[in-house]
BAMAR-104058 format. One record per residue: x, y, z of N, C-alpha, C, O, CB in turn; residue in three letters; residue number from 1. Coordinates in Angstrom, 1 decimal. Glycine has a CB too. Layout:
# BAMAR-104058
n.u	n.v	n.w	ca.u	ca.v	ca.w	c.u	c.v	c.w	o.u	o.v	o.w	cb.u	cb.v	cb.w	residuo	num
X	Y	Z	X	Y	Z	X	Y	Z	X	Y	Z	X	Y	Z	ALA	NUM
...
***
This chain:
# BAMAR-104058
n.u	n.v	n.w	ca.u	ca.v	ca.w	c.u	c.v	c.w	o.u	o.v	o.w	cb.u	cb.v	cb.w	residuo	num
-33.6	-6.4	-9.0	-34.3	-5.5	-8.0	-35.7	-5.3	-8.3	-36.6	-5.3	-7.4	-33.6	-4.1	-8.0	UNK	1
-36.1	-5.2	-9.6	-37.5	-5.0	-9.9	-38.3	-6.2	-9.6	-39.5	-6.1	-9.2	-37.6	-4.7	-11.4	UNK	2
-37.8	-7.4	-9.6	-38.5	-8.6	-9.2	-38.9	-8.6	-7.8	-39.8	-9.3	-7.4	-37.7	-9.8	-9.6	UNK	3
-38.2	-7.9	-6.9	-38.4	-7.9	-5.5	-39.5	-6.9	-5.1	-40.0	-7.0	-4.0	-37.1	-7.7	-4.7	UNK	4
-39.8	-5.9	-5.9	-40.8	-4.9	-5.6	-42.2	-5.5	-5.8	-42.4	-6.3	-6.8	-40.6	-3.7	-6.5	UNK	5
-43.1	-5.1	-5.0	-44.5	-5.6	-5.2	-45.1	-5.0	-6.6	-44.7	-4.0	-7.0	-45.4	-5.2	-4.1	UNK	6
-46.0	-5.8	-7.1	-46.7	-5.3	-8.4	-47.4	-4.0	-8.2	-47.6	-3.3	-9.2	-47.7	-6.4	-8.8	UNK	7
-47.7	-3.6	-7.0	-48.4	-2.3	-6.8	-47.4	-1.1	-6.7	-47.9	0.0	-6.4	-49.3	-2.4	-5.6	UNK	8
-46.1	-1.4	-6.9	-45.2	-0.3	-6.8	-45.4	0.8	-7.8	-45.7	0.5	-9.0	-43.7	-0.8	-6.9	UNK	9
-45.3	2.0	-7.3	-45.5	3.2	-8.3	-44.2	3.4	-9.0	-43.1	2.9	-8.6	-46.0	4.4	-7.5	UNK	10
-44.3	4.3	-10.0	-43.1	4.7	-10.7	-42.1	5.4	-9.7	-40.9	5.2	-9.8	-43.5	5.7	-11.8	UNK	11
-42.6	6.2	-8.8	-41.8	6.8	-7.8	-41.1	5.8	-6.9	-39.9	6.0	-6.5	-42.6	7.8	-6.9	UNK	12
-41.7	4.7	-6.5	-41.1	3.7	-5.7	-39.9	3.1	-6.5	-38.8	2.9	-5.9	-42.1	2.6	-5.4	UNK	13
-40.1	2.9	-7.8	-39.0	2.3	-8.6	-37.9	3.3	-8.7	-36.7	2.9	-8.6	-39.6	1.9	-10.0	UNK	14
-38.2	4.5	-8.9	-37.2	5.6	-9.0	-36.4	5.7	-7.7	-35.1	5.8	-7.8	-37.8	6.9	-9.4	UNK	15
-37.1	5.6	-6.6	-36.4	5.7	-5.3	-35.4	4.5	-5.1	-34.3	4.7	-4.7	-37.4	5.7	-4.2	UNK	16
-35.9	3.3	-5.5	-35.0	2.2	-5.3	-33.8	2.2	-6.2	-32.7	1.8	-5.8	-35.8	0.9	-5.6	UNK	17
-34.0	2.7	-7.4	-32.9	2.8	-8.3	-31.9	3.9	-7.8	-30.7	3.7	-7.9	-33.4	3.2	-9.7	UNK	18
-32.4	5.0	-7.3	-31.6	6.0	-6.7	-30.8	5.5	-5.5	-29.6	5.7	-5.5	-32.5	7.2	-6.2	UNK	19
-31.4	4.7	-4.6	-30.6	4.1	-3.5	-29.6	3.2	-4.0	-28.4	3.2	-3.5	-31.6	3.4	-2.6	UNK	20
-29.9	2.3	-5.0	-28.9	1.4	-5.5	-27.7	2.2	-6.1	-26.5	1.8	-5.9	-29.5	0.5	-6.6	UNK	21
-28.0	3.3	-6.8	-26.9	4.1	-7.4	-26.0	4.7	-6.3	-24.8	4.7	-6.4	-27.5	5.2	-8.3	UNK	22
-26.7	5.2	-5.3	-25.9	5.8	-4.2	-25.0	4.8	-3.5	-23.9	5.1	-3.1	-26.8	6.5	-3.1	UNK	23
-25.5	3.6	-3.2	-24.8	2.5	-2.6	-23.6	2.2	-3.5	-22.4	2.0	-3.0	-25.6	1.3	-2.3	UNK	24
-23.8	2.0	-4.8	-22.7	1.7	-5.7	-21.7	2.7	-5.7	-20.5	2.4	-5.7	-23.3	1.5	-7.1	UNK	25
-22.1	4.0	-5.8	-21.1	5.1	-5.7	-20.3	5.1	-4.4	-19.1	5.3	-4.4	-21.8	6.5	-5.9	UNK	26
-21.0	4.8	-3.3	-20.3	4.8	-2.0	-19.2	3.6	-2.0	-18.1	3.8	-1.5	-21.3	4.6	-0.9	UNK	27
-19.6	2.5	-2.5	-18.7	1.4	-2.6	-17.5	1.7	-3.4	-16.3	1.4	-3.1	-19.4	0.1	-3.1	UNK	28
-17.7	2.3	-4.6	-16.6	2.7	-5.5	-15.7	3.7	-4.8	-14.5	3.6	-4.9	-17.2	3.2	-6.8	UNK	29
-16.3	4.7	-4.1	-15.5	5.7	-3.5	-14.7	5.1	-2.3	-13.5	5.5	-2.2	-16.4	6.8	-2.9	UNK	30
-15.3	4.2	-1.6	-14.5	3.5	-0.5	-13.4	2.8	-1.1	-12.3	2.7	-0.5	-15.5	2.6	0.3	UNK	31
-13.6	2.2	-2.3	-12.5	1.4	-2.9	-11.4	2.3	-3.4	-10.2	2.0	-3.2	-13.1	0.6	-4.1	UNK	32
-11.7	3.5	-3.9	-10.6	4.4	-4.4	-10.0	5.3	-3.4	-8.9	5.6	-3.4	-11.2	5.2	-5.6	UNK	33
-10.9	5.8	-2.4	-10.4	6.8	-1.5	-10.2	6.2	-0.1	-9.6	6.9	0.8	-11.4	7.9	-1.4	UNK	34
-10.6	5.0	0.2	-10.4	4.4	1.5	-11.6	4.7	2.4	-12.5	5.4	2.0	-9.1	4.9	2.1	UNK	35
-11.5	4.2	3.6	-12.6	4.3	4.5	-12.0	4.8	5.9	-10.8	4.8	6.1	-13.4	3.0	4.7	UNK	36
-12.9	5.2	6.8	-12.6	5.6	8.1	-13.1	4.5	9.0	-14.2	4.1	8.9	-13.2	7.0	8.5	UNK	37
-12.2	4.1	10.0	-12.6	3.1	10.9	-13.7	3.6	11.8	-13.9	4.8	12.0	-11.4	2.6	11.8	UNK	38
-14.5	2.7	12.4	-15.5	3.0	13.3	-15.0	3.8	14.5	-15.6	4.8	14.9	-16.2	1.7	13.8	UNK	39
-13.9	3.4	15.1	-13.3	4.1	16.2	-12.9	5.5	15.8	-13.1	6.4	16.6	-12.1	3.3	16.7	UNK	40
-12.3	5.7	14.6	-11.9	7.0	14.2	-13.2	7.9	13.9	-13.1	9.1	14.3	-11.1	6.9	12.9	UNK	41
-14.2	7.3	13.4	-15.4	8.1	13.2	-16.0	8.5	14.5	-16.5	9.7	14.6	-16.5	7.3	12.4	UNK	42
-16.0	7.6	15.5	-16.6	8.0	16.8	-15.7	9.1	17.4	-16.3	10.0	18.0	-16.6	6.8	17.7	UNK	43
-14.4	9.0	17.3	-13.6	10.1	17.9	-13.8	11.4	17.2	-13.9	12.5	17.9	-12.1	9.7	17.7	UNK	44
-14.0	11.4	15.9	-14.3	12.7	15.2	-15.6	13.2	15.6	-15.8	14.4	15.8	-14.3	12.4	13.6	UNK	45
-16.6	12.4	15.7	-17.9	12.9	16.2	-17.9	13.4	17.6	-18.5	14.4	17.9	-19.0	11.7	16.1	UNK	46
-17.1	12.8	18.4	-17.0	13.3	19.8	-16.5	14.7	19.9	-17.0	15.5	20.6	-16.1	12.3	20.6	UNK	47
-15.5	15.0	19.0	-14.9	16.3	19.0	-15.9	17.3	18.4	-15.9	18.5	18.9	-13.6	16.4	18.2	UNK	48
-16.7	16.9	17.4	-17.7	17.8	16.8	-18.8	18.1	17.8	-19.3	19.2	17.8	-18.2	17.2	15.5	UNK	49
-19.3	17.1	18.5	-20.5	17.2	19.3	-20.2	17.9	20.6	-21.1	18.5	21.2	-21.0	15.8	19.6	UNK	50
-18.9	17.9	21.0	-18.6	18.6	22.3	-18.5	20.1	22.1	-18.8	20.9	23.0	-17.2	18.1	22.8	UNK	51
-18.2	20.5	20.9	-18.1	22.0	20.6	-19.4	22.7	20.6	-19.4	23.9	20.4	-17.4	22.2	19.2	UNK	52
***
């Protein structure tokens, strides 16, 4: 990941990218252990929330 960032990247840029990578990894692990919701199911849930 560090090799893809420009040389002008700040420490904050690097921290942000590491943060995002960690969040993606956690999400993938959680999806693996807890399962996922289908796109259709998510749309149906949102429809009920947004109508209220």
